C-alpha positions in Angstrom: 95.4 101.2 56.6 92.6 99.1 56.0 93.1 95.7 56.7 95.0 97.1 59.9 92.3 98.6 61.6 89.5 96.1 60.3 91.9 94.0 62.3 91.7 96.6 64.9 87.8 96.5 65.2 87.6 93.0 65.4 90.3 92.8 68.2 87.7 95.5 69.4 84.5 93.9 70.0 86.2 90.0 70.7 88.6 90.9 72.7 87.0 94.4 74.8 83.4 94.9 74.0 83.6 91.1 74.7 82.4 89.7 71.9 82.1 85.9 70.9 82.5 85.4 66.9 80.7 83.7 65.2 81.8 80.4 62.6 81.1 83.3 60.0 83.6 85.7 61.2 86.1 83.5 62.0 86.6 82.9 58.0 86.6 86.6 57.7 89.1 87.0 60.4 90.8 84.4 58.5 90.7 86.4 56.1 91.2 89.9 56.7 94.3 88.9 59.5 97.0 88.3 56.6 95.8 90.9 54.4 97.1 92.4 57.1 100.5 91.3 57.1 101.0 90.8 52.9 99.7 94.0 52.6 101.7 95.6 55.5 105.0 94.0 53.5 104.2 95.4 50.8 103.9 99.0 51.6 107.2 98.6 53.6 109.1 96.1 50.9 107.8 98.5 47.6 106.3 95.0 46.1 104.0 95.2 44.9 103.5 92.2 42.9 101.5 91.1 46.4 98.9 92.6 45.1 97.1 89.9 43.2 96.2 87.5 46.4 95.3 90.6 48.0 92.6 90.8 45.5 91.5 87.3 46.0 92.0 86.9 50.1 89.6 90.6 49.4 87.3 89.1 47.2 87.0 85.6 49.3 86.6 87.2 52.8 83.8 89.8 50.3 81.1 87.3 49.9 81.5 85.9 53.1 81.0 89.0 54.7 78.0 90.2 51.9 76.9 86.4 52.9 77.1 87.1 56.5 75.3 90.8 56.2 72.6 89.3 54.2 71.5 86.4 56.9 71.4 89.3 59.6 69.2 92.0 57.6 66.6 89.5 55.0 64.7 87.9 57.1 64.2 84.0 55.9 67.9 83.9 54.1 68.9 80.3 54.6 71.7 81.2 52.0 74.1 77.7 51.5 75.5 77.8 54.9 73.5 78.2 57.8 75.7 78.1 61.5 74.3 75.2 64.0 77.2 76.0 66.2 78.2 78.0 68.7 77.2 81.7 68.2 73.8 82.3 65.2 75.5 84.0 62.6 71.8 85.9 62.1 73.0 87.8 65.7 73.0 91.3 66.0 76.0 92.7 68.5 75.8 96.5 66.8 72.9 97.4 64.8 73.5 101.1 64.2 72.2 103.4 61.7 69.6 100.1 61.3 71.5 98.9 58.8 75.4 99.2 60.0 76.5 95.9 61.6 80.4 93.6 61.7 79.4 91.8 58.7 79.6 95.3 56.8 82.2 96.6 58.3 84.0 93.7 57.6 82.4 93.8 53.4 82.8 97.5 54.0 86.8 96.9 54.7 87.0 94.1 52.0 86.1 96.1 49.2 87.7 99.5 49.7 90.9 96.9 50.0 89.5 95.3 47.0 89.3 98.6 45.5 92.7 100.2 46.1 94.4 97.4 45.2 92.3 98.1 41.4 93.3 101.3 41.5 96.2 100.7 42.8 97.1 99.0 39.1 96.6 102.1 36.8 99.7 104.0 37.3 101.8 100.7 36.7 100.2 100.0 33.1 101.1 103.5 31.4 104.5 102.8 32.6 105.4 99.4 31.4 105.4 100.3 27.8 
């Protein structure tokens, strides 16, 4: 459900609100959208072996989202991948409560997915003896 909400949220911001995604936003989408399908199918078919793939995608997405958030919130933070084409990655479309931006929402979703996938390993460890 976290991946579904994040996917629908990104589509809402771009398709309904008209916010044009920057390059880093696209990378985050590339990593979040498959999580919706992969984790959805895993739940539907009770296929728990895909957790490791979900964690890998979510960790990479979280790193990109954190980098993007730092570009927006820390003046002078240049990072290792400056955005030079299209929409600048340091542009804030939303800034709720002074710290919640679109990359922050993506980072929160990726971290929550990681935590839930890691916690989902615990119940199955004790039954595999």
